[in-house]
Backbone bond lengths (Angstrom), bond angles and torsions (degrees), N, CA, C in turn:
res aa  C-N    CA-C-N  psi(-1)  N-CA   C-N-CA  omega(-1)  CA-C   N-CA-C  phi
1 M - - - 1.465 - - 1.521 110.26 -
2 L 1.313 115.64 144.77 1.460 122.60 173.42 1.524 108.03 -104.20
3 E 1.325 116.60 133.75 1.461 120.26 179.63 1.529 110.02 -135.51
4 L 1.322 115.68 131.64 1.466 122.75 174.10 1.515 108.15 -111.28
5 R 1.339 116.30 126.62 1.462 121.26 -177.76 1.522 110.77 -118.88
6 H 1.324 115.36 111.42 1.474 122.44 174.12 1.532 111.50 49.08
7 L 1.323 115.29 49.68 1.459 120.79 -176.00 1.530 110.67 -76.93
8 N 1.321 115.19 130.00 1.465 122.17 177.79 1.519 109.52 -131.81
9 K 1.344 115.54 146.18 1.455 120.74 171.64 1.523 109.12 -138.40
10 T 1.335 115.51 123.18 1.454 121.82 178.63 1.523 109.12 -122.62
11 F 1.331 116.71 121.74 1.459 121.15 175.47 1.533 111.13 -92.42
12 S 1.338 115.30 -33.33 1.457 122.34 176.84 1.525 106.55 -161.23
13 P 1.342 118.54 168.59 1.470 118.93 -179.88 1.521 114.13 -55.17
14 S 1.335 117.09 -27.30 1.466 120.02 -178.39 1.526 113.06 -100.70
15 V 1.342 117.64 -4.79 1.477 121.35 -179.27 1.524 108.94 -124.27
16 V 1.338 115.07 99.24 1.469 121.77 -179.82 1.533 107.21 -126.81
17 P 1.339 117.87 87.71 1.464 120.48 -172.75 1.520 115.34 -73.35
18 V 1.342 117.84 -20.61 1.468 120.64 179.98 1.524 108.80 -135.72
19 K 1.347 116.19 126.68 1.459 121.19 -173.12 1.527 110.82 -126.61
20 D 1.311 115.98 105.84 1.469 123.16 171.93 1.535 112.54 50.68
21 L 1.321 115.88 56.43 1.462 121.39 -177.73 1.525 110.48 -91.42
22 S 1.325 116.26 124.08 1.465 122.41 175.49 1.529 108.67 -130.25
23 L 1.332 116.41 127.98 1.462 121.86 175.70 1.523 108.45 -166.66
24 S 1.329 116.31 168.24 1.462 121.14 178.08 1.524 109.41 -137.83
25 V 1.333 115.14 152.68 1.469 122.16 177.35 1.522 107.19 -130.62
26 K 1.325 116.34 116.65 1.457 121.15 -176.05 1.534 111.01 -86.68
27 R 1.331 115.60 169.96 1.467 121.53 175.79 1.525 109.32 -56.96
28 G 1.333 115.15 132.59 1.458 119.75 178.45 1.514 114.72 84.78
29 E 1.334 118.04 -5.45 1.459 120.79 179.00 1.525 111.25 -90.05
30 F 1.320 115.33 147.06 1.464 122.92 177.55 1.526 106.70 -120.23
31 L 1.330 116.05 104.31 1.459 121.75 -179.05 1.522 109.75 -100.39
32 T 1.328 116.42 128.62 1.461 120.75 173.78 1.523 109.52 -106.49
33 L 1.334 115.76 130.10 1.461 122.37 170.59 1.522 106.65 -90.95
34 L 1.319 116.22 111.69 1.464 122.50 -172.97 1.516 110.04 -114.35
35 G 1.343 115.46 134.75 1.456 119.02 176.39 1.510 111.08 170.19
36 P 1.328 116.79 169.55 1.469 120.81 -179.14 1.523 111.52 -71.52
37 S 1.316 116.48 168.40 1.466 121.25 176.22 1.529 109.68 -58.09
38 G 1.334 115.27 136.03 1.455 120.26 178.68 1.512 115.13 85.64
39 C 1.350 117.49 6.90 1.462 119.69 -177.81 1.524 112.59 -83.11
40 G 1.342 118.32 -10.10 1.458 121.54 178.03 1.504 115.64 108.04
41 K 1.339 117.87 -1.66 1.466 119.74 -173.59 1.532 113.06 -66.46
42 S 1.323 118.04 -42.43 1.466 119.73 178.72 1.527 111.72 -69.81
43 T 1.322 117.20 -31.22 1.470 120.68 175.96 1.519 110.22 -64.94
44 V 1.332 117.08 -39.58 1.469 121.13 176.05 1.527 109.78 -59.82
45 L 1.318 116.21 -46.68 1.465 120.67 -179.06 1.526 110.82 -60.59
46 R 1.325 116.61 -42.30 1.460 121.06 -179.05 1.529 111.40 -67.01
47 M 1.325 117.62 -32.74 1.469 120.22 177.09 1.525 110.74 -71.47
48 I 1.326 117.32 -37.11 1.469 120.17 175.83 1.531 109.92 -63.11
49 A 1.336 115.68 -41.22 1.466 120.94 -177.20 1.524 113.03 -74.59
50 G 1.338 117.06 -17.31 1.457 120.13 -176.88 1.513 113.48 89.79
51 L 1.332 116.79 9.88 1.457 121.33 178.56 1.523 111.87 -85.40
52 E 1.330 115.60 -13.09 1.463 122.24 177.77 1.522 107.33 -139.62
53 Q 1.319 116.46 135.18 1.463 120.45 -178.32 1.532 109.98 -90.77
54 P 1.348 119.12 128.07 1.465 119.98 176.72 1.526 111.73 -63.14
55 T 1.316 116.40 147.01 1.464 120.82 172.32 1.525 109.55 -72.41
56 K 1.334 115.21 -39.94 1.467 122.31 175.20 1.522 107.97 -144.38
57 G 1.336 115.51 163.05 1.450 120.57 174.45 1.519 113.71 98.68
58 Q 1.338 114.82 -179.99 1.455 121.53 -173.98 1.526 111.68 -133.90
59 V 1.331 115.08 149.80 1.460 123.35 170.51 1.522 106.91 -118.74
60 L 1.339 117.11 121.36 1.456 121.64 -179.84 1.523 110.06 -119.47
61 I 1.332 116.83 134.34 1.458 123.30 176.00 1.519 107.97 -123.17
62 Q 1.323 115.74 118.45 1.466 122.30 -176.63 1.535 110.36 52.48
63 G 1.327 115.93 40.39 1.458 122.15 176.78 1.514 114.94 81.74
64 D 1.319 117.85 -5.79 1.464 122.38 -178.42 1.535 109.72 -94.23
65 D 1.328 117.02 125.39 1.459 121.33 178.76 1.532 108.97 -74.08
66 V 1.349 116.11 109.88 1.467 120.95 -177.47 1.526 111.66 -107.80
67 T 1.326 116.96 12.17 1.468 121.56 -173.21 1.519 112.89 -50.28
68 H 1.316 116.48 -40.52 1.462 120.34 -175.48 1.531 112.96 -107.50
69 K 1.337 116.38 11.38 1.459 119.72 177.44 1.523 110.42 -85.58
70 P 1.340 118.53 145.78 1.468 120.92 177.06 1.532 110.72 -68.40
71 P 1.337 117.45 159.74 1.473 120.65 -177.51 1.524 114.12 -52.36
72 G 1.328 117.97 -39.47 1.455 121.23 -176.11 1.514 114.50 -67.47
73 D 1.337 116.94 -15.50 1.462 120.95 -178.86 1.523 113.04 -101.55
74 R 1.330 117.69 10.74 1.469 120.26 -175.10 1.529 113.72 -103.22
75 N 1.326 118.72 -8.47 1.464 123.40 -176.71 1.535 111.36 51.97
76 I 1.326 114.31 51.68 1.462 122.35 178.24 1.517 108.52 -118.05
77 S 1.344 116.58 141.74 1.464 121.68 172.15 1.517 108.84 -113.26
78 M 1.341 116.34 134.99 1.465 121.29 -177.36 1.518 110.09 -126.15
79 V 1.336 116.17 134.03 1.455 123.02 174.23 1.523 107.36 -107.84
80 F 1.339 115.90 119.85 1.455 121.12 -175.36 1.530 111.42 -90.94
81 Q 1.325 114.92 162.51 1.461 121.60 177.74 1.523 111.64 -58.61
82 S 1.326 116.78 -36.47 1.472 121.58 -177.88 1.530 112.68 -90.00
83 Y 1.360 117.33 -1.53 1.468 125.32 -177.29 1.523 113.23 73.34
84 A 1.346 118.45 -29.32 1.472 123.15 173.98 1.526 112.42 52.42
85 L 1.332 116.66 46.47 1.468 121.03 175.74 1.521 109.75 -86.83
86 Y 1.331 116.52 145.97 1.463 121.09 177.27 1.529 108.80 -76.81
87 P 1.339 118.31 117.79 1.476 119.94 -173.60 1.521 114.28 -66.93
88 H 1.341 117.83 -25.32 1.467 120.78 -177.22 1.523 112.53 -88.03
89 M 1.345 117.41 -4.82 1.465 121.37 -177.52 1.520 111.15 -102.12
90 T 1.322 116.35 153.04 1.459 121.33 171.92 1.527 109.25 -72.81
91 V 1.330 114.85 168.54 1.466 120.33 175.82 1.524 110.34 -56.42
92 A 1.335 117.01 -45.92 1.470 120.96 -179.36 1.524 111.25 -59.12
93 D 1.322 116.89 -44.68 1.466 120.29 -178.41 1.528 111.65 -70.00
94 N 1.332 117.04 -34.95 1.461 119.74 175.99 1.525 110.89 -62.22
95 I 1.329 116.15 -45.50 1.467 120.11 -178.67 1.523 110.75 -65.69
96 A 1.333 115.78 -39.90 1.470 120.46 -174.47 1.528 113.17 -81.95
97 S 1.323 118.13 -10.32 1.472 120.98 -171.18 1.531 112.51 -57.10
98 A 1.336 117.41 -43.83 1.467 119.64 -178.81 1.526 111.73 -66.10
99 L 1.335 117.03 -34.60 1.465 120.73 179.32 1.520 110.97 -68.02
100 K 1.342 116.09 -40.81 1.458 119.83 -178.87 1.524 111.55 -68.17
101 L 1.339 116.20 -34.33 1.460 119.54 176.54 1.524 111.22 -64.16
102 R 1.318 115.83 -31.20 1.474 120.72 179.62 1.528 111.43 -89.30
103 K 1.340 116.00 4.75 1.470 122.30 176.40 1.530 112.27 59.69
104 I 1.336 116.00 40.89 1.460 121.11 173.05 1.528 108.32 -69.49
105 P 1.331 119.14 137.47 1.471 121.30 179.92 1.530 112.35 -53.79
106 E 1.325 116.59 143.87 1.460 122.22 -172.75 1.529 112.76 -58.55
107 E 1.329 117.33 -40.22 1.464 119.90 -179.61 1.531 111.02 -64.42
108 E 1.330 117.01 -39.47 1.468 120.18 177.77 1.522 110.87 -67.99
109 V 1.327 117.18 -36.52 1.469 120.85 176.12 1.519 109.79 -59.22
110 R 1.337 117.09 -47.73 1.470 121.06 -179.60 1.525 111.05 -62.45
111 Q 1.336 116.61 -39.66 1.459 120.15 179.66 1.522 111.49 -64.83
112 R 1.330 116.08 -44.90 1.468 119.41 179.86 1.531 111.22 -65.44
113 L 1.333 116.51 -37.32 1.463 120.10 177.17 1.526 110.84 -62.02
114 R 1.324 117.14 -43.22 1.463 120.39 178.70 1.517 110.57 -61.69
115 E 1.328 116.49 -43.39 1.465 120.58 -177.62 1.519 111.65 -64.00
116 V 1.340 116.70 -49.15 1.462 119.78 -174.65 1.521 111.61 -72.95
117 S 1.345 118.06 -34.32 1.472 120.13 178.91 1.520 110.66 -68.17
118 N 1.320 116.82 -37.61 1.458 121.17 176.35 1.522 110.91 -68.19
119 F 1.335 116.50 -41.91 1.456 122.17 -177.83 1.530 111.13 -63.02
120 L 1.341 117.01 -37.97 1.470 121.34 -175.64 1.533 113.16 -103.97
121 G 1.330 117.03 6.09 1.465 120.20 177.34 1.515 113.97 66.55
122 L 1.340 116.30 41.62 1.462 120.91 -176.85 1.532 113.23 -106.41
123 E 1.315 117.48 5.87 1.472 120.00 -172.13 1.519 113.04 -53.68
124 A 1.316 117.60 -41.38 1.468 121.09 -175.97 1.529 113.43 -78.39
125 L 1.330 116.58 -5.95 1.472 120.28 -174.65 1.529 113.31 -109.35
126 M 1.308 117.78 -0.26 1.459 120.61 -167.39 1.523 114.31 -63.46
127 E 1.345 118.25 -25.92 1.465 120.67 -178.47 1.529 113.04 -99.28
128 R 1.336 116.65 4.83 1.470 119.87 179.25 1.535 110.84 -85.92
129 K 1.335 115.00 157.21 1.459 121.53 172.63 1.541 108.62 -91.20
130 P 1.329 118.07 156.52 1.473 120.65 -178.84 1.528 114.13 -53.96
131 S 1.334 118.01 -32.84 1.468 121.53 -178.85 1.525 112.06 -64.61
132 K 1.332 116.89 -18.71 1.463 121.64 -178.43 1.531 111.99 -97.60
133 L 1.325 117.02 10.44 1.459 121.54 -177.88 1.527 110.87 -109.88
134 S 1.316 116.08 152.97 1.465 121.37 172.47 1.527 109.11 -77.20
135 G 1.326 116.07 170.05 1.460 119.84 178.88 1.518 112.46 -59.82
136 G 1.328 116.50 -42.22 1.458 119.82 178.78 1.508 112.77 -65.49
137 Q 1.330 116.30 -37.25 1.471 120.38 178.59 1.524 111.00 -67.94
138 R 1.327 117.59 -41.09 1.468 120.55 177.76 1.520 110.52 -62.60
139 Q 1.320 115.90 -39.91 1.465 119.62 178.51 1.524 110.61 -63.12
140 R 1.341 116.71 -39.50 1.461 121.18 179.98 1.524 111.23 -66.98
141 V 1.337 116.78 -36.42 1.461 120.76 177.49 1.530 110.24 -65.73
142 A 1.337 116.75 -41.48 1.468 120.30 178.39 1.525 110.95 -61.95
143 V 1.337 117.19 -39.64 1.461 120.90 177.13 1.529 110.32 -67.60
144 A 1.337 117.16 -39.35 1.470 120.80 178.11 1.525 110.54 -60.66
145 R 1.322 116.79 -42.09 1.466 120.26 178.96 1.527 111.00 -62.80
146 A 1.335 116.39 -34.58 1.466 119.68 176.67 1.526 111.20 -70.75
147 L 1.329 116.68 -42.80 1.465 121.29 -176.78 1.522 112.76 -66.53
148 V 1.336 116.42 -38.88 1.460 120.52 -171.18 1.526 111.86 -63.79
149 R 1.321 117.63 -22.05 1.464 121.34 179.54 1.531 112.89 -76.58
150 R 1.360 116.66 -16.77 1.465 121.84 -176.17 1.532 110.25 54.11
151 P 1.320 116.55 60.38 1.464 120.72 -172.91 1.521 112.89 -78.64
152 S 1.332 114.79 168.13 1.463 121.22 174.27 1.520 111.51 -80.11
153 V 1.345 116.98 -26.30 1.464 123.04 -178.75 1.526 108.93 -144.57
154 F 1.346 116.07 138.48 1.463 122.05 172.00 1.522 109.49 -103.48
155 L 1.342 117.15 134.04 1.456 122.92 175.27 1.528 108.56 -121.82
156 L 1.335 117.17 132.43 1.458 121.35 179.82 1.524 109.30 -131.86
157 D 1.335 116.22 121.49 1.461 122.07 -175.96 1.525 110.31 -107.36
158 E 1.337 116.11 94.32 1.469 123.95 179.41 1.534 111.78 44.87
159 P 1.333 118.06 54.75 1.477 120.06 -173.29 1.524 114.49 -70.90
160 L 1.347 118.00 -12.99 1.469 119.92 -177.30 1.523 112.97 -103.44
161 S 1.309 117.66 -0.33 1.466 120.27 -171.04 1.521 113.88 -66.91
162 N 1.334 118.51 -22.39 1.463 121.14 -179.03 1.532 113.15 -91.39
163 L 1.340 116.78 2.88 1.459 120.46 -178.70 1.526 110.57 -98.19
164 D 1.340 116.42 152.00 1.467 118.67 176.16 1.521 109.29 -72.31
165 A 1.332 115.74 168.25 1.463 121.32 -169.07 1.525 113.00 -59.33
166 L 1.333 118.08 -45.09 1.469 121.14 -177.85 1.517 111.08 -66.74
167 L 1.335 116.83 -45.59 1.460 120.37 -179.94 1.526 110.37 -66.03
168 R 1.325 116.56 -37.01 1.464 120.37 178.99 1.526 110.67 -61.04
169 E 1.329 116.96 -39.64 1.470 121.08 179.03 1.522 110.72 -65.25
170 N 1.339 117.01 -41.84 1.465 120.53 -179.84 1.528 111.62 -67.13
171 V 1.342 116.27 -45.13 1.465 120.33 -178.54 1.532 110.50 -67.90
172 R 1.323 116.39 -33.71 1.465 120.26 177.01 1.531 110.60 -58.53
173 A 1.322 116.18 -43.35 1.467 120.45 178.27 1.529 110.55 -64.09
174 E 1.340 116.77 -39.82 1.465 120.57 177.82 1.527 111.47 -62.95
175 L 1.332 115.85 -44.68 1.469 119.80 -179.35 1.525 111.19 -61.97
176 K 1.324 116.42 -42.39 1.459 119.93 -179.56 1.527 110.76 -59.26
177 Q 1.333 116.11 -47.11 1.461 120.62 179.55 1.528 111.07 -64.74
178 L 1.328 115.70 -40.92 1.453 120.97 -177.87 1.524 111.57 -61.99
179 F 1.322 117.55 -52.03 1.453 119.97 -174.26 1.532 113.28 -77.42
180 E 1.333 117.00 -17.37 1.459 119.13 171.51 1.527 110.64 -66.56
181 S 1.332 116.75 -24.60 1.466 121.00 179.96 1.527 112.22 -87.54
182 Q 1.339 117.34 -7.35 1.462 122.02 -179.97 1.531 109.82 -99.11
183 Q 1.313 117.09 155.50 1.456 120.73 179.90 1.523 113.25 -106.02
184 A 1.323 117.50 -15.70 1.466 119.76 -178.81 1.521 110.52 -71.07
185 P 1.332 118.40 145.82 1.467 121.28 175.62 1.528 111.23 -59.72
186 V 1.330 116.29 144.44 1.460 122.43 178.29 1.527 108.70 -120.92
187 V 1.339 116.41 133.20 1.461 121.93 171.95 1.517 107.31 -121.01
188 Y 1.322 115.29 123.01 1.468 122.77 -171.24 1.526 108.91 -123.87
189 V 1.318 117.26 129.18 1.466 122.07 -179.27 1.522 109.88 -104.81
190 T 1.342 116.88 131.50 1.455 120.98 175.67 1.528 109.96 -159.16
191 H 1.341 115.59 159.29 1.456 121.12 169.65 1.529 109.72 -105.87
192 D 1.347 116.00 0.40 1.458 123.00 -174.91 1.534 109.92 -91.53
193 Q 1.321 116.71 113.54 1.463 120.25 -177.26 1.528 112.26 -65.56
194 T 1.334 117.28 -33.67 1.464 119.81 179.35 1.520 110.79 -63.58
195 E 1.329 116.70 -44.33 1.467 120.04 176.99 1.524 110.58 -59.21
196 A 1.323 116.18 -45.91 1.462 120.27 -178.05 1.528 111.16 -60.34
197 M 1.327 117.35 -45.66 1.458 121.24 -176.75 1.528 111.87 -71.38
198 T 1.339 117.07 -30.93 1.462 121.43 -176.83 1.524 112.98 -79.65
199 L 1.328 116.83 -41.65 1.458 121.32 -169.64 1.527 114.30 -90.33
200 S 1.313 117.92 -30.18 1.463 121.67 -161.55 1.518 114.72 -87.08
201 T 1.336 114.52 152.89 1.458 119.86 163.35 1.530 109.72 -92.56
202 K 1.351 116.61 -24.60 1.464 120.31 169.97 1.521 109.38 -152.44
203 V 1.335 115.11 156.89 1.456 122.44 -174.22 1.520 109.38 -127.64
204 A 1.341 115.54 134.11 1.465 121.54 173.02 1.517 107.97 -108.66
205 V 1.321 116.95 116.62 1.462 121.75 -179.91 1.523 108.34 -92.02
206 L 1.342 115.86 119.69 1.460 121.84 -179.17 1.520 109.84 -110.98
207 N 1.322 115.86 144.64 1.462 120.98 174.22 1.521 108.60 -153.33
208 D 1.325 116.06 126.49 1.461 122.40 178.93 1.531 111.58 53.17
209 G 1.341 115.75 39.21 1.457 120.05 176.27 1.510 115.61 83.29
210 N 1.331 117.35 -4.15 1.466 121.34 -177.29 1.523 111.51 -107.47
211 L 1.326 115.71 143.98 1.460 121.11 173.23 1.526 107.70 -81.30
212 Q 1.331 116.42 112.89 1.456 120.84 -176.84 1.520 112.87 -92.04
213 Q 1.327 116.27 -32.83 1.456 119.64 -178.28 1.518 109.27 -157.52
214 L 1.332 116.51 142.02 1.465 123.17 176.68 1.516 107.48 -138.43
215 D 1.351 115.33 112.10 1.459 117.51 -173.63 1.530 109.46 -164.86
216 A 1.324 115.46 176.64 1.464 121.12 174.43 1.528 109.01 -67.72
217 P 1.343 117.80 151.78 1.465 120.16 -176.61 1.527 114.03 -53.55
218 H 1.336 118.04 -42.98 1.469 118.89 -177.61 1.519 111.90 -66.95
219 Q 1.341 117.17 -29.55 1.460 120.02 176.96 1.526 110.74 -73.03
220 I 1.335 116.66 -39.13 1.463 120.82 175.75 1.517 109.74 -60.74
221 Y 1.326 115.91 -45.57 1.465 120.92 -179.13 1.520 111.10 -62.38
222 A 1.330 117.11 -46.17 1.461 120.98 -179.42 1.531 111.01 -62.23
223 F 1.337 116.18 -39.13 1.466 120.24 178.94 1.522 110.64 -63.41
224 Q 1.346 117.15 -43.23 1.461 120.66 -179.77 1.524 111.48 -65.16
225 I 1.338 116.53 -37.68 1.469 120.35 177.43 1.528 110.06 -64.29
226 R 1.338 116.88 -45.60 1.481 119.80 179.66 1.518 110.88 -63.34
227 K 1.345 115.55 -35.66 1.470 120.23 -179.35 1.528 110.82 -66.85
228 R 1.336 116.11 -39.28 1.466 120.12 -178.25 1.526 112.05 -78.69
229 F 1.354 115.68 -36.78 1.460 119.92 -175.87 1.533 109.74 -127.65
230 P 1.340 117.51 72.86 1.468 120.19 -178.68 1.524 111.44 -62.90
231 I 1.330 115.59 141.94 1.465 121.30 179.35 1.526 108.36 -86.57
232 Q 1.299 115.43 122.04 1.466 120.15 -179.92 1.526 109.80 -80.86
233 E 1.325 115.64 133.70 1.459 119.64 176.78 1.524 109.79 -70.06
234 Q 1.317 115.56 136.70 1.462 120.35 178.25 1.519 110.10 -85.38
235 R 1.314 114.95 132.88 1.458 119.34 178.16 1.520 109.30 -94.63
236 V 1.318 114.33 134.77 1.470 119.57 -179.46 1.516 109.29 -91.75
């Protein structure tokens, strides 16, 4: 389980992107942080990953306080908006790079590569460079690199934003199926309400650093509808 306790981030007295955020994500849950640009959602993700230090509060993974641990000691996999693939490496080497850094035995590396390439349909692409891949294929490679580590938590920062509308819809369906088969908690950042409602088991709505609502997607949707079109009471 991932747990955030009273998380705060202050850059200056006038810039406070995250204000007293507390929430948890259990095994098998897919949480989307939804909100406009500048609402604090990417800052939250970076604090979970260890790329940004909280001003106050705690980040716990499986009950272990990792607030002050470096990113490499948190057993977290992150998929970035840009995919962050090494252009000089093949698909196979990109996927295996995190395992080799952790000095995983070579035979286990090969086994994990076979499993993840088969799972994501990448077998025919393993010797290609990123420049020879389509946007959807690059996105799939970035997800494969995250999966192969077998992390305690998955983090995804607007991974579909660089895809065109049709491809984004197709990849969204793939991601939903993929992460339904995983047990690790998922935290997904987007400003796209359709993505949030389609992918998530629960949604956290952020605005100006504050958590405004945390609920199941259909409850979030119903609340927004009532907010836009309030039902007037009839007077008898």
